[in-house]
C-alpha positions in Angstrom: 0.4 -2.4 22.0 -1.6 -0.7 19.2 -4.5 -2.4 17.5 -2.6 -3.6 14.4 -5.7 -5.2 12.8 -7.7 -2.0 12.8 -4.6 -0.1 11.6 -4.1 -2.6 8.8 -7.7 -2.1 7.8 -7.1 1.7 7.5 -4.0 1.0 5.4 -6.1 -1.4 3.2 -8.5 1.5 2.6 -5.6 3.6 1.4 -4.2 0.8 -0.9 -7.7 0.3 -2.4 -8.0 4.0 -3.1 -4.5 4.0 -4.7 -5.5 1.0 -6.9 -8.7 2.6 -8.0 -6.8 5.7 -8.9 -4.1 3.8 -10.9 -6.6 1.7 -12.7 -8.7 4.6 -13.8 -5.7 6.8 -14.7 -5.3 6.7 -18.5 -1.7 7.9 -18.2 -0.6 5.3 -15.7 1.6 2.6 -17.1 0.6 -1.1 -16.9 3.7 -1.6 -14.7 2.5 1.0 -12.2 -1.0 -0.6 -12.1 0.5 -4.0 -11.6 2.8 -2.8 -8.7 -0.1 -1.0 -7.0 -2.3 -4.0 -7.4 0.4 -6.1 -5.7 0.5 -3.6 -2.9 -3.3 -3.9 -2.5 -3.1 -7.7 -2.5 -0.4 -7.6 0.2 -2.7 -5.4 2.3 -5.4 -8.1 2.0 -2.9 -10.7 3.0 -1.6 -8.6 5.9 -5.0 -8.4 7.4 -5.3 -12.2 7.4 -1.8 -12.7 8.9 -2.2 -10.4 11.9 -3.7 -12.8 14.3 -0.5 -13.1 16.4 2.0 -10.4 17.3 4.8 -11.9 15.3 2.5 -12.5 12.4 1.4 -8.9 12.5 4.9 -7.6 12.6 5.9 -9.8 9.6 2.8 -8.7 7.7 3.6 -5.0 8.3 7.2 -5.5 7.1 6.1 -7.3 3.9 3.4 -4.7 3.3 5.9 -1.9 3.7 8.2 -3.5 1.1 5.3 -3.6 -1.4 4.5 0.0 -0.5 8.1 1.0 -1.2 7.8 -0.6 -4.6 4.6 1.2 -5.4 6.1 4.5 -4.3 9.1 4.0 -6.6 6.8 2.9 -9.5 4.6 6.0 -9.2 7.6 8.3 -9.0 9.1 6.7 -12.1 5.9 6.9 -14.1 5.8 10.2 -16.0 2.3 9.5 -17.2 0.7 9.0 -13.8 -1.6 11.8 -12.7 -1.1 13.9 -9.6 -4.2 12.2 -8.1 -2.7 8.7 -8.6 0.7 9.9 -7.3 -0.9 11.3 -4.2 -3.1 8.2 -3.5 0.0 5.9 -3.8 2.1 8.3 -1.6 -0.7 8.4 1.0 -0.9 4.6 1.1 2.8 4.3 1.4 2.9 6.8 4.2 0.2 5.0 6.1 2.2 1.7 6.2 5.4 3.5 7.0 3.8 5.1 10.0 2.3 1.8 11.1 5.7 0.1 10.8 7.2 2.7 13.2 4.6 1.8 15.8 4.7 -2.0 15.6 
């Protein structure tokens, strides 16, 4: 089995980068920032829930759902910069890859 906790830590780094990008993007909507903030909050929660195998699996699934929402929000926000879009896409991809491995 993979080391889920260390992988979730790597995903958390990506969600933090995405949140910083969204918060500093003057073109990003308040909705986008809120959805990305929730994605980042779920990444924090996932790190705390991953003590057991079933907890880790549930945390990854919940985090992927938040990532899907963030991806949809950034794609729907015409004011988001390319940097914000890329940061959110990178965070979403990271959790999707982890989900396939858990």
